[in-house]
N, C-alpha and C positions, 0 to 999 in steps of 0.2 A: 505449095501454098497452104498456109494454115487457115482452115475455116473457123477455128475456134478462138482466134485472137483478132485484135484490131490493129494489126501491124501497119496497114496502109494509113490509118488515121494517125498513128504515132509518127510515121515518116513525115506526114504533112505537118504535124506539130513541130517536129524537129526542124524542118525546112523553114517554117515561119519564125521559129526562135533564132535560127542562124541569121535570118535577115535583120533581126533586131539587134544583134550583137554590135554592129558598128555605131548604133545609137547610144550605147552605154557611155557614161561619162569617163573622162580620162582617168580619174582616180580608181575606176573599176577595171583597169587594163589587165591586171593579173587574173582577176576573176574571169574576164572576157576570154582571155587566152585559154584558160583551163576549161571553161565551159565549151568553147568552140572545139577544142580537141576531143573532149568526151562525147559531145553530140555527134561530131563527124564519125567517130569510131562506132558509136551505137548505130548510127544511120547505115554505115557500111555493113555491119553485121546483120541488121534487120533486112536490108536489101538482098544480101546474099542468101539468107535463110528463109525469107518471106515468112517470118515469125518474129514475135516479140515476147520476151519473158516478162513475168510480173516484176522482178527487180529492175529490169530495164525500163519498163513503163513507169514505175515509181520514180526512178532516177531522173527520167526525162521530165516528168511532172514537177519534181522538186527544182530542177534547173530552170524550167520555164517560170516557175513561181519566183525564183530568185531574180531572174532577169526582169520580171514585172516589177518587183520591189525596187530595183535600181532605177527603173524608168518612171517611177511615180513622182 
């Protein structure tokens, strides 16, 4: 387990974002599928390594922001 990063918080953010994906409009289907695949992959890696890299954390934040924009 990494004591220097917020991997557990990032996992929680990913899980919350994954719950929002079904709420995206139909016209966002391609986006939703892409984000779902990427978030699941990052979630799996973080879970296995109990660590999150800065680029992963940035990518997750960007995907969450994009989901939020679609849901506005």
